[in-house]
N, C-alpha and C positions, 0 to 999 in steps of 0.2 A: 862469164862471171858477171854482166850485167844484167842480164837474164834473172840469173839468181836472187842479186838484189833487189830486183822489181818485185819479183814474187814474194820475199821476205816482206818488205815494205808494203804489199798489198795485204798480206797475211796479219800485220801488225796493224793496219788500218782497219780491217775487218774486225780483229779483235775489239779494238779500241770502240769502233760503232757498236758493237754489240754487247756491249757493258749497260748494265740496267740504268746505270745512273745519267748515261749519255742518250740513251733512249728515252729517258723522262724528260731529259733537258731539250731534245729534239721535238718531242710531242709538245712542249708547253711553248717552243719557238714558233712551231706550226700554228698553234692555236693563237699565239700574239699576231703574227703575220696575219691569219684571217680575219682576225679582229680588226686590226689595224686598216684593212682594205674593205669591210663590208659593215663596220659598227655605224659610221655616219649615214651612208647611205640606207642602210634599214630604218634610222632614225626619219628619212624623209620618205619613208615607203616604197624604195627604189632598190632594184640590183644593183650590184657594181658598175654594170654596163650601162644600164639605163642613167646611172648618176653620170658616169662618164659622159655620155651621149648629150645631156642636158648641159652640162660644163661647157663643153666642146662649143655649142651653140651660143651659150652666153659669151664665152669668149670671142667668139667670131662677132658677136653683136657689139661688144666693147670695141674690138680692133676696128671695125667698119666704122663706129661712132667717133673713135680718137681720128681716124682718117678725114671724115666728114668736119672736125673741129679743125682740123689742120688747114684744109682747103679753105674753109670759110674766114680762118684767122689772115690767111694772104690774099683771099678775095672776099671782103666783107659783104658784097652783094650776091653772093651765091651763098647757097643753101641755108638761106635765112634761119629757117626754122626747124632744118632737118636734126641738128644734133640734139635741139631741146625737145623734139618730137621722140626719137630715139631713147633718151634717157628718161622721159616719161614712161616708156613702154617699157625699159629696162626694170624700172620701179614697179609699176605694175604687176611685172611677172615675179620678181622677187617676193613682193609683198602678198602675192597670192599663195606663196610656196611656204611661208613660216606660219607656225600656230599663232592663233590670233591673242594669245596671252603675251606672247613676245612680241607680235607685230604693235599692241597697244602699248608695250613700255618703250619701244623704237619711236613709235609716233610721239610720245609725252617727251621724251628726251630730246628731240629735234622740234617740237611745238609744232607739229603738223596736223 
């Protein structure tokens, strides 16, 4: 009895999936998902994986900088310039990746 019910359910599911309106919705959802994962990386002239790799590297830099700041906070005589040097490096990396027009606007906002 259970097998017969499962086959009937599978048949109804297949019929539902093959309806044109559902196929259109599935294509639309597929395109929205593709755009969600590729639109911003494409704006930066990267693939999704290139963008992911870059962001992982930046996250590691931020994490290490946070650890340096913590160690320096506890032991002020250690790593005196390390955190500020890292922050300057992060700033240079990020600044080099954004369009000049946006960079100028950011600099104007922060009077840099």
